[in-house]
C-alpha positions in Angstrom: -37.2 -4.2 5.4 -36.7 -7.6 4.2 -36.9 -10.6 6.6 -33.6 -12.3 7.9 -33.2 -16.1 9.4 -30.7 -17.1 11.1 -30.6 -20.6 11.5 -28.5 -21.9 14.5 -27.3 -24.9 12.9 -27.0 -26.7 9.5 -29.7 -29.3 10.1 -32.2 -25.7 10.5 -30.7 -23.9 7.8 -31.8 -26.7 5.1 -35.1 -26.9 7.0 -35.5 -23.4 6.1 -34.5 -23.8 2.3 -36.9 -27.0 2.3 -39.6 -25.1 3.1 -38.6 -22.2 0.8 -36.4 -23.1 -1.4 -36.4 -19.7 -3.2 -34.7 -18.1 -0.1 -31.4 -16.6 -0.5 -28.9 -17.4 1.6 -25.7 -15.4 2.4 -22.9 -15.0 4.8 -20.7 -11.7 4.3 -23.1 -10.5 1.9 -20.5 -8.4 0.3 -22.3 -9.6 -3.6 -25.7 -9.7 -2.0 -26.0 -6.3 -0.4 -25.0 -4.5 -3.5 -27.1 -6.2 -6.3 -29.9 -5.5 -3.8 -29.0 -1.8 -3.0 -29.0 -1.6 -7.6 -32.0 -3.1 -7.8 -30.9 -6.3 -9.3 -32.4 -8.7 -7.2 -35.5 -8.2 -5.5 -35.3 -11.5 -2.4 -38.5 -12.4 -0.2 -36.9 -14.4 2.4 -33.0 -14.1 3.4 -30.8 -16.4 5.3 -27.7 -15.5 7.0 -25.7 -18.4 8.0 -23.0 -16.6 10.1 -23.7 -18.5 13.0 -23.9 -21.9 11.4 -20.5 -23.5 13.1 -20.5 -26.8 10.2 -19.9 -24.3 8.0 -16.8 -22.6 9.2 -13.9 -24.3 9.8 -10.4 -25.9 8.2 -10.3 -29.3 8.8 -7.1 -31.8 7.6 -8.1 -34.6 5.9 -4.4 -36.4 4.9 -4.2 -35.5 1.2 -7.1 -32.7 1.4 -7.9 -29.9 3.7 -11.9 -29.4 3.8 -12.4 -25.7 3.9 -15.9 -24.6 5.5 -17.8 -21.9 2.5 -18.9 -19.5 5.0 -14.8 -18.8 6.4 -14.1 -15.2 5.8 -11.1 -14.6 4.0 -9.0 -12.8 6.0 -9.7 -15.9 8.4 -8.4 -18.4 5.8 -5.0 -15.9 5.8 -4.6 -16.3 9.5 -5.0 -20.3 9.1 -2.2 -22.1 9.8 -3.5 -25.2 8.0 -3.8 -22.8 4.3 -1.0 -20.9 5.1 1.1 -24.5 4.9 -0.5 -26.0 2.2 -2.2 -23.6 0.4 -0.2 -20.6 -0.6 -1.0 -20.1 -4.0 -4.8 -19.4 -2.2 -3.1 -17.0 0.6 -1.5 -15.5 -2.3 -4.7 -14.6 -4.1 -6.9 -13.9 -1.1 -4.0 -11.1 -0.1 -4.9 -8.9 -3.1 -9.0 -9.8 -3.2 -10.7 -6.3 -2.8 -9.6 -4.3 0.4 -9.2 -5.1 4.4 -13.6 -4.6 5.3 -14.2 -6.9 2.7 -11.8 -9.9 3.9 -13.2 -9.9 6.9 -16.9 -9.9 5.5 -17.0 -11.7 2.4 -16.1 -15.5 2.4 -14.7 -18.3 0.2 -18.1 -19.7 -0.4 -20.1 -16.7 -1.4 -16.8 -16.4 -4.1 -17.5 -19.1 -5.5 -21.4 -19.0 -5.6 -20.7 -15.8 -7.4 -19.1 -17.2 -10.1 -17.8 -13.8 -11.6 -14.8 -14.4 -14.2 -12.6 -12.2 -11.9 -13.6 -14.1 -9.1 -9.7 -14.1 -7.5 -10.3 -17.2 -5.7 -11.3 -19.5 -8.7 -7.9 -19.9 -10.5 -6.4 -21.1 -7.5 -9.3 -23.7 -6.9 -9.4 -24.9 -10.5 -5.4 -25.6 -10.0 -5.6 -27.6 -6.5 -8.5 -29.8 -8.3 -11.5 -28.1 -5.6 -14.5 -30.2 -5.4 -17.8 -28.4 -3.9 -20.2 -30.1 -1.9 -23.8 -29.7 -1.3 -26.3 -30.2 0.4 -30.1 -30.3 0.6 -32.5 -31.2 3.5 -32.5 -35.1 1.8 -29.3 -35.1 0.0 -25.9 -34.5 -0.7 -23.5 -34.5 -3.8 -19.8 -33.3 -4.6 -19.3 -31.5 -8.2 -15.8 -30.4 -9.5 -15.2 -26.9 -9.4 -14.6 -26.7 -12.8 -18.5 -28.1 -13.3 -20.1 -26.0 -10.5 -19.5 -23.0 -12.4 -21.6 -22.7 -15.4 -20.8 -19.2 -16.4 -20.6 -15.5 -15.4 -23.2 -15.7 -12.2 -24.7 -19.2 -12.7 -23.7 -22.0 -10.6 -24.9 -25.6 -10.9 -26.9 -25.2 -8.0 -30.6 -26.4 -7.5 -33.2 -24.3 -5.0 -32.8 -25.5 -1.8 -29.0 -26.6 -1.8 -26.7 -25.0 -0.6 -22.7 -25.3 -0.4 -21.6 -27.1 2.2 -17.9 -27.4 2.4 -14.7 -27.0 -0.5 -12.5 -29.8 -0.3 -9.1 -29.2 -1.8 -5.8 -31.3 -2.6 -3.0 -30.4 -1.2 -0.8 -29.4 -4.0 2.6 -31.8 -4.5 5.6 -30.1 -3.9 5.7 -27.3 -6.4 8.6 -25.0 -6.0 6.4 -22.1 -7.9 3.3 -20.9 -6.5 2.4 -17.5 -8.1 -0.8 -15.5 -8.4 -0.8 -11.9 -10.1 -3.8 -9.9 -11.3 -3.7 -6.8 -13.5 -6.7 -4.6 -12.6 -7.1 -0.4 -13.1 -5.3 0.4 -10.1 -3.0 -1.0 -7.9 -4.7 -1.7 -5.1 -7.9 -2.6 -4.0 -8.8 -3.8 -7.8 -11.2 -5.6 -9.3 -9.2 -7.8 -11.8 -9.0 -7.7 -15.5 -6.8 -10.3 -16.2 -5.8 -12.8 -13.2 -2.7 -15.5 -13.5 -2.6 -18.3 -11.2 0.3 -20.8 -11.8 2.0 -24.3 -10.0 5.2 -25.2 -11.1 8.2 -27.5 -10.4 11.4 -27.0 -11.3 14.6 -28.7 -11.7 17.6 -28.0 -10.2 18.8 -27.8 -13.5 16.2 -25.3 -14.4 13.6 -27.2 -16.3 10.1 -26.9 -16.0 8.9 -30.9 -14.8 5.4 -29.8 -14.5 3.0 -26.6 -15.0 0.1 -25.9 -14.4 -1.8 -22.4 -15.5 -4.8 -20.7 -14.9 -6.4 -17.3 -15.9 -9.4 -15.3 -14.6 -11.0 -12.6 -16.4 -9.9 -14.0 -19.7 -13.7 -15.9 -20.0 -17.0 -17.3 -18.9 -15.4 -19.0 -16.3 -11.5 -19.7 -15.4 -9.7 -21.2 -18.1 -6.9 -23.5 -18.2 -4.7 -24.7 -21.1 -3.6 -28.8 -21.0 -1.8 -27.3 -24.4 0.4 -24.9 -22.5 0.6 -26.8 -19.8 2.1 -29.6 -22.0 4.5 -27.4 -24.0 6.0 -26.2 -21.1 6.7 -29.7 -19.8 10.7 -30.5 -19.9 11.5 -26.6 -21.4 14.0 -24.4 -19.6 12.6 -21.9 -17.5 13.5 -18.9 -19.5 12.1 -15.5 -21.4 12.2 -17.8 -24.7 10.3 -20.8 -23.0 7.5 -18.7 -22.5 6.7 -16.6 -24.9 6.5 -19.1 -27.1 3.7 -20.4 -25.6 2.1 -16.8 -26.2 -0.1 -18.2 -29.3 -1.2 -21.0 -27.3 -2.5 -18.8 -24.4 -4.0 -16.2 -27.0 -6.2 -19.1 -28.1 -6.7 -21.0 -25.4 -8.4 -17.8 -23.9 -12.0 -16.0 -25.3 -12.1 -12.4 -23.0 -14.9 -10.0 -24.0 -14.5 -6.0 -24.5 -16.1 -4.5 -20.8 -15.8 -0.9 -19.2 -12.7 -2.2 -17.9 -10.8 -3.7 -20.3 -10.9 -4.5 -24.6 -10.7 -8.6 -25.6 -7.2 -7.5 -27.3 -5.6 -6.2 -24.4 -6.9 -9.0 -22.1 -5.8 -11.6 -24.4 -1.9 -9.9 -25.1 -2.0 -9.4 -21.1 -2.8 -13.1 -20.7 0.0 -14.2 -22.2 2.0 -11.2 -20.9 1.5 -12.2 -17.4 3.2 -15.8 -18.2 6.6 -14.3 -18.8 6.4 -12.9 -15.2 7.1 -16.7 -13.8 10.7 -16.3 -14.9 11.8 -14.8 -11.7 11.0 -18.1 -10.4 13.7 -19.9 -12.5 16.4 -19.2 -10.1 14.5 -20.8 -7.1 
């Protein structure tokens, strides 16, 4: 039986971590409890943050939204500010795991788990998310692409927690698209995912494109070369197919139990073709 501490405030949480920097913080525990059951981790002290109100909520800060890391995926789907300003994130969270997991798991947990297949990560990369980090004596803010260092590795020191996620409200993109491929049609762990933001002119030209892929590298993959190659071109199958070699060069997938590297590379390019369905918007 593990000792579990439930702080009632952010200050109490930070004081606990200052006294025991190696304590393991969790909210929903959907990833941690699985690892404990498998014997992969054996934390001496568990700190549950579900009672810390300062780590929940969504705040409109003008051109950005502040999101509490203890917000469950289900609560994000229901929040009007998230629905209004971050439809790309909504689309990704709708496809994340199963309803029970969405009611327990949190956005902060999904970020800290740092899985290459994490569904919230590609949308957060495209919306220039920043991770707000606190300890008992300091605070700092890190862009998400610098925070996630590799599979299961993040820039979080002993005694530190994620205290917030700050996300830029995207400009008036016409296309907010998230799609993923898994080994089954529902409740699937991502093999390859694609998130895309695009603005398209009235005559069908791509004015701006930002694309990110999950599951095809140690972290989320973005490609300035792909984005720039699409700009100014018609939103057509021919245009999207033309960047296929750039996509395949940008990604660095591996072989694992879910799929082979070459399959992932081909799917990453093929998912870009699906964006043509938005050409009539």
